[in-house]
Backbone as CSV, one residue per row, in Angstrom:
resi,resn,N_x,N_y,N_z,CA_x,CA_y,CA_z,C_x,C_y,C_z
1,MET,4.275,-14.391,0.381,5.833,-13.885,-0.112,5.710,-12.110,0.967
2,TRP,4.774,-11.599,0.645,4.889,-9.796,0.270,5.116,-9.672,1.769
3,SER,4.567,-10.173,2.480,4.421,-9.997,4.102,5.553,-9.588,4.731
4,ILE,6.285,-11.333,3.802,8.149,-11.340,4.472,8.826,-9.916,4.225
5,ALA,8.488,-9.327,3.342,9.275,-7.772,3.136,9.021,-6.756,3.933
6,LEU,7.570,-6.466,4.089,6.886,-5.626,5.168,5.830,-6.097,5.368
7,PRO,4.966,-5.899,6.728,4.314,-5.966,7.415,2.851,-5.317,6.322
8,GLY,1.905,-5.904,6.251,0.738,-5.042,5.282,0.989,-4.798,3.887
9,PHE,2.257,-5.337,2.993,2.268,-6.024,1.571,1.107,-7.291,1.071
10,GLY,2.135,-8.133,1.959,0.749,-9.003,1.547,-0.950,-9.271,1.649
11,GLN,-1.609,-8.134,2.657,-2.849,-7.546,2.470,-3.422,-7.021,1.089
12,TYR,-1.990,-6.278,1.290,-2.669,-5.293,-0.172,-2.771,-6.252,-1.649
13,LEU,-1.984,-7.291,-1.474,-1.513,-8.105,-3.080,-2.765,-9.040,-2.964
14,ASN,-3.495,-8.869,-1.670,-4.433,-10.120,-1.515,-6.244,-8.949,-1.719
15,GLY,-5.938,-7.770,-2.011,-7.038,-6.587,-1.370,-7.324,-6.136,-0.507
16,LYS,-6.613,-6.480,0.876,-7.138,-6.178,1.728,-6.694,-4.584,2.086
17,PHE,-7.249,-3.810,1.741,-6.119,-2.788,2.039,-6.228,-1.935,3.230
18,PHE,-7.508,-1.945,3.451,-8.018,-1.718,5.059,-6.476,-2.322,6.141
19,LYS,-6.441,-3.752,6.217,-6.066,-4.346,6.837,-5.076,-3.785,7.007
20,GLY,-3.740,-3.743,5.087,-2.982,-3.866,4.851,-2.397,-2.328,5.157
21,THR,-2.339,-1.327,5.358,-2.866,-0.236,5.491,-2.284,-0.078,7.272
22,VAL,-3.481,-0.563,7.792,-3.580,-0.799,9.603,-2.361,-1.061,9.809
23,LEU,-1.412,-2.847,9.237,-0.834,-3.413,9.709,0.908,-2.400,9.450
24,LEU,0.855,-1.843,7.835,2.351,-1.002,7.401,2.228,0.135,8.783
25,ILE,1.386,1.026,8.969,1.317,2.113,9.463,1.637,1.066,11.516
26,LEU,1.506,0.465,11.858,1.500,-0.421,12.637,2.968,-0.366,12.483
27,GLU,3.453,-1.586,11.818,5.119,-1.380,11.287,5.528,-0.216,11.232
28,PHE,5.107,0.710,10.729,6.345,1.983,10.735,6.598,2.687,12.536
29,VAL,5.449,2.455,13.099,5.611,3.008,14.532,6.526,2.434,15.056
30,VAL,6.299,0.850,15.213,6.582,0.354,16.024,8.761,0.064,15.090
31,ASN,8.764,0.083,14.198,9.922,0.067,13.896,10.457,1.380,13.751
32,LEU,9.572,2.600,14.287,10.407,4.071,14.326,10.763,3.981,16.071
33,GLN,9.946,3.737,16.590,10.222,3.683,18.381,10.954,3.289,18.604
34,ALA,11.159,1.600,18.298,12.087,0.727,18.858,13.702,0.901,17.794
35,ASN,13.708,1.850,17.080,15.057,2.152,16.471,15.760,0.943,15.623
36,PHE,14.535,0.570,15.118,14.720,-1.034,14.569,16.066,-0.479,12.647
37,ASN,15.682,0.553,12.750,16.432,0.369,11.293,17.720,0.583,11.719
38,GLU,17.844,1.382,12.732,18.925,1.806,13.269,20.218,0.305,13.432
39,ILE,19.303,-0.203,14.102,20.158,-1.257,15.336,20.378,-2.864,13.608
40,ILE,19.207,-2.928,12.842,19.550,-3.475,11.670,20.988,-2.890,11.136
41,ILE,21.410,-1.661,11.108,22.551,-1.448,10.389,23.429,-1.840,11.132
42,LEU,23.315,-1.618,12.542,25.011,-1.527,13.178,24.736,-3.206,13.533
43,SER,23.967,-3.955,13.483,23.881,-5.248,13.746,24.574,-5.743,12.715
44,PHE,24.807,-5.731,10.581,24.830,-5.546,9.407,26.607,-5.348,10.056
45,HIS,26.623,-4.278,10.244,28.179,-3.856,10.853,28.871,-4.349,11.922
46,GLY,28.021,-5.907,12.641,28.858,-6.427,13.679,29.144,-6.057,14.473
47,ASN,28.697,-4.146,14.749,28.767,-3.509,16.647,27.275,-3.915,17.211
48,ILE,27.694,-5.192,17.745,26.301,-6.059,17.846,26.126,-4.408,19.933
49,GLU,26.983,-3.956,20.470,26.974,-3.196,21.730,26.055,-2.687,21.444
50,ASN,26.621,-1.517,20.485,26.003,-0.950,19.984,24.221,-0.502,19.862
51,ALA,24.042,-2.016,18.410,23.051,-2.207,18.462,22.164,-2.300,19.804
52,ILE,22.692,-2.685,20.900,22.075,-2.928,21.917,21.637,-2.425,22.875
53,ILE,22.205,-0.981,22.493,22.085,0.233,23.447,21.220,1.041,23.079
54,GLN,21.135,1.318,21.204,20.751,2.048,20.396,18.855,1.383,20.892
55,ALA,18.715,-0.192,20.407,17.373,-0.948,20.685,16.421,-0.726,22.332
56,ASN,15.012,0.109,21.744,14.454,0.555,22.852,13.419,-0.719,22.885
57,TYR,13.795,-1.688,23.457,13.002,-3.231,23.926,11.419,-3.194,24.069
58,GLN,11.356,-2.303,24.830,9.992,-2.121,25.090,8.809,-1.763,23.710
59,TRP,9.263,-1.746,23.056,8.760,-1.122,21.334,9.566,-2.713,20.262
60,LEU,10.617,-2.899,20.898,11.125,-4.189,19.378,10.247,-5.154,20.096
61,MET,9.492,-5.742,21.399,8.798,-6.743,21.821,7.536,-6.784,21.247
62,PHE,7.357,-5.805,20.450,5.644,-6.010,19.332,5.856,-6.126,18.420
63,TYR,6.907,-5.955,17.500,7.615,-6.151,16.396,7.473,-7.529,16.050
64,PRO,7.764,-8.765,16.798,7.914,-10.023,15.770,6.504,-10.546,16.001
65,CYS,5.227,-10.562,16.691,3.546,-10.549,16.803,3.333,-9.777,15.362
66,LEU,3.915,-8.998,15.044,2.994,-8.148,14.005,3.486,-8.607,12.830
67,TYR,5.080,-9.052,12.668,5.226,-9.413,11.874,4.814,-10.960,11.737
68,PHE,4.873,-11.965,12.342,4.018,-13.446,11.942,2.904,-13.287,11.906
69,TYR,1.891,-12.016,12.257,0.321,-11.952,12.260,0.659,-11.600,11.218
70,SER,0.871,-11.022,10.390,1.189,-9.935,9.217,1.292,-10.825,7.890
71,MET,2.189,-12.325,8.196,2.054,-13.369,7.314,1.029,-14.374,7.549
72,TRP,1.299,-14.996,8.784,0.482,-15.738,8.491,-1.217,-14.804,8.177
73,ASP,-1.626,-14.007,8.092,-2.943,-13.476,7.928,-3.026,-13.256,6.677
74,ALA,-2.159,-12.881,5.938,-2.034,-12.681,3.760,-1.551,-13.966,3.941
75,TRP,-1.219,-14.863,3.861,-1.577,-16.433,3.616,-2.713,-16.950,3.511
76,LYS,-3.011,-16.712,4.909,-4.999,-17.994,4.730,-5.560,-17.030,3.580
77,ASP,-5.393,-15.472,4.106,-6.192,-15.162,2.817,-6.158,-15.108,1.545
78,ALA,-5.016,-15.813,1.402,-4.502,-16.313,-0.145,-4.869,-17.792,-0.128
79,GLY,-5.440,-18.351,0.366,-5.537,-19.706,0.398,-4.919,-20.765,1.099
80,GLY,-4.079,-20.299,1.935,-3.223,-20.965,2.423,-4.015,-21.530,4.034
81,GLY,-3.479,-22.251,4.682,-4.437,-22.186,6.262,-5.665,-23.056,6.632
82,LYS,-5.642,-23.574,5.413,-6.790,-24.617,5.764,-7.158,-25.946,6.608
83,GLU,-6.018,-26.335,6.696,-5.825,-27.388,7.695,-5.967,-26.772,9.171
84,LYS,-6.967,-27.626,9.841,-7.011,-26.708,11.559,-5.765,-27.348,12.129
85,TYR,-5.410,-25.919,12.963,-4.002,-25.368,13.560,-2.610,-25.655,12.518
86,ASP,-3.172,-24.984,11.437,-1.979,-24.568,10.390,-1.193,-23.173,10.957
87,PHE,-1.722,-22.392,12.024,-1.718,-21.824,12.499,-0.258,-21.552,13.222
88,LEU,-0.253,-23.110,13.943,0.688,-22.747,15.183,2.688,-22.591,14.916
89,PRO,2.878,-22.863,13.482,4.504,-22.488,13.858,4.518,-20.795,13.363
90,PHE,3.159,-19.922,12.564,3.213,-19.137,12.945,3.624,-18.290,14.724
91,LEU,2.865,-18.835,15.121,2.127,-18.746,16.666,3.782,-18.466,17.588
92,PHE,3.972,-20.251,17.154,5.376,-20.308,18.200,6.459,-19.824,17.674
93,SER,6.794,-19.294,16.406,7.845,-18.561,15.874,7.818,-16.870,16.686
94,ALA,6.492,-16.477,16.458,6.048,-15.136,16.736,7.087,-15.333,18.555
95,TYR,6.121,-16.108,18.788,7.011,-16.324,20.569,8.235,-16.327,20.564
96,PHE,9.184,-17.551,19.961,10.337,-18.013,20.325,10.917,-16.980,20.248
97,VAL,10.804,-15.963,18.645,11.264,-14.503,18.021,11.409,-13.801,19.459
98,THR,9.816,-13.243,20.064,10.045,-12.475,21.178,10.917,-12.679,22.591
99,VAL,11.309,-14.293,22.389,12.276,-14.243,24.059,13.115,-14.402,23.131
100,GLY,13.877,-14.970,22.222,14.720,-14.250,21.603,15.311,-12.714,22.008
101,CYS,14.223,-11.830,21.546,14.471,-9.978,21.317,14.730,-10.245,23.384
102,ILE,13.730,-10.690,24.079,13.726,-10.592,25.302,15.529,-10.863,25.948
103,TYR,16.192,-11.987,25.401,17.552,-12.090,25.611,18.494,-11.597,25.248
104,SER,18.022,-10.437,23.924,19.271,-10.741,22.858,20.498,-9.722,23.334
105,SER,19.964,-9.109,24.522,21.096,-8.241,25.380,21.882,-8.871,26.047
106,LYS,22.206,-10.273,26.659,23.038,-11.328,27.527,23.073,-12.349,26.416
107,LEU,22.394,-12.971,26.445,22.508,-14.757,25.919,23.309,-14.848,24.922
108,ARG,24.234,-15.703,25.276,25.641,-15.792,24.666,25.640,-17.207,23.775
109,ILE,25.877,-17.832,23.030,26.252,-19.134,21.779,27.540,-18.857,21.305
110,PHE,28.018,-20.543,22.219,29.447,-20.138,21.877,29.890,-19.182,22.316
111,GLY,29.892,-18.219,23.154,30.829,-16.878,23.841,30.347,-16.171,22.480
112,ILE,29.378,-16.361,21.970,28.610,-14.915,20.947,27.749,-14.442,21.265
113,LEU,28.061,-13.277,21.550,26.573,-12.041,21.238,25.915,-11.482,20.357
114,PHE,24.931,-12.098,19.740,24.496,-12.309,18.556,23.116,-10.958,18.370
115,GLY,23.202,-10.442,19.234,22.180,-9.039,19.681,20.682,-8.939,19.167
116,PRO,20.567,-8.063,19.151,18.824,-7.921,18.716,18.852,-8.254,17.481
117,VAL,19.110,-8.217,16.749,18.588,-8.533,15.402,19.141,-10.519,14.517
118,TRP,19.817,-10.414,14.848,20.981,-12.412,14.579,20.047,-13.319,16.260
119,LEU,20.086,-12.930,17.316,19.421,-13.605,17.764,17.808,-13.968,17.502
120,PRO,17.435,-13.207,17.494,15.821,-13.359,17.215,15.619,-14.059,15.772
121,ILE,16.231,-13.569,15.069,16.411,-14.457,13.419,16.564,-15.870,13.775
122,LEU,17.843,-16.403,14.610,17.718,-17.651,14.851,16.872,-18.284,15.602
123,CYS,15.734,-17.603,16.615,14.952,-17.812,17.112,14.061,-18.846,16.328
124,VAL,13.767,-18.260,14.858,12.211,-18.771,13.598,12.859,-20.273,13.964
125,ILE,13.868,-20.702,13.907,14.356,-22.495,13.129,13.312,-22.739,14.416
126,PRO,14.101,-22.481,15.631,13.393,-23.459,16.940,11.357,-23.461,17.070
127,GLY,11.359,-22.454,16.477,9.821,-21.529,16.967,9.345,-22.506,15.715
128,VAL,8.833,-22.409,14.500,8.908,-23.491,13.122,8.617,-24.492,13.609
129,ALA,9.565,-24.855,14.306,9.817,-26.805,14.840,8.871,-27.003,15.518
130,VAL,8.802,-26.258,16.361,8.140,-26.307,17.976,6.905,-26.338,17.648
131,GLY,6.808,-25.527,16.674,5.262,-25.388,16.153,4.007,-26.389,14.982
132,LEU,5.205,-27.135,14.260,4.750,-28.362,13.358,5.185,-29.362,13.690
133,ILE,5.978,-29.707,15.275,5.774,-30.685,16.316,4.371,-30.655,16.411
134,ILE,4.206,-29.417,17.527,2.998,-29.950,18.514,1.897,-29.670,17.322
135,ARG,2.137,-28.788,16.094,0.856,-29.322,14.877,0.039,-30.726,15.073
136,LYS,1.482,-31.311,14.407,1.718,-32.797,13.938,0.592,-33.587,15.751
137,ILE,1.298,-33.553,16.465,0.774,-34.111,17.583,-0.910,-33.789,18.434
138,ILE,-0.657,-32.619,17.974,-2.864,-32.372,18.345,-3.078,-33.233,17.021
139,LYS,-3.159,-32.655,15.825,-3.733,-33.693,14.880,-3.360,-34.753,14.526
140,TYR,-2.424,-35.448,15.428,-2.607,-37.285,15.057,-3.851,-37.822,16.167
141,THR,-3.676,-36.501,17.996,-4.437,-37.166,18.542,-5.829,-37.013,18.234
142,ASP,-6.210,-36.249,17.844,-7.669,-35.179,16.935,-7.985,-36.934,16.521
143,HIS,-7.258,-37.093,16.190,-8.370,-38.565,14.995,-8.499,-39.282,16.773
């Protein structure tokens, strides 16, 4: 659960200090280069247009993969993910959130522009769902 707070924290908790340090440094580099804290603040204040202007999408697109990899890796090291294909919900979440990030400056849902924070967060839901469905289909066909 600590990896949800910040990539690398779950690795520290699991005693993987080198890996945790690498993920934490990567998180800070991507966060600073993408202006992520600024776009989070602007998004929370409802200033989506300025959040879009401030976002460095070339860097911001790295964040979902870093974030979901960190969560999966910490979960796996803590004893989860023992079954085949348990990584798929994390994988598809990272993919869908990245796609959400790419379209976040233009895509409107019911006329609402969610921007580079809220649209990617909304994309977690279909990412997890698709990952779980595909995992179930693959496991079913493996027998």
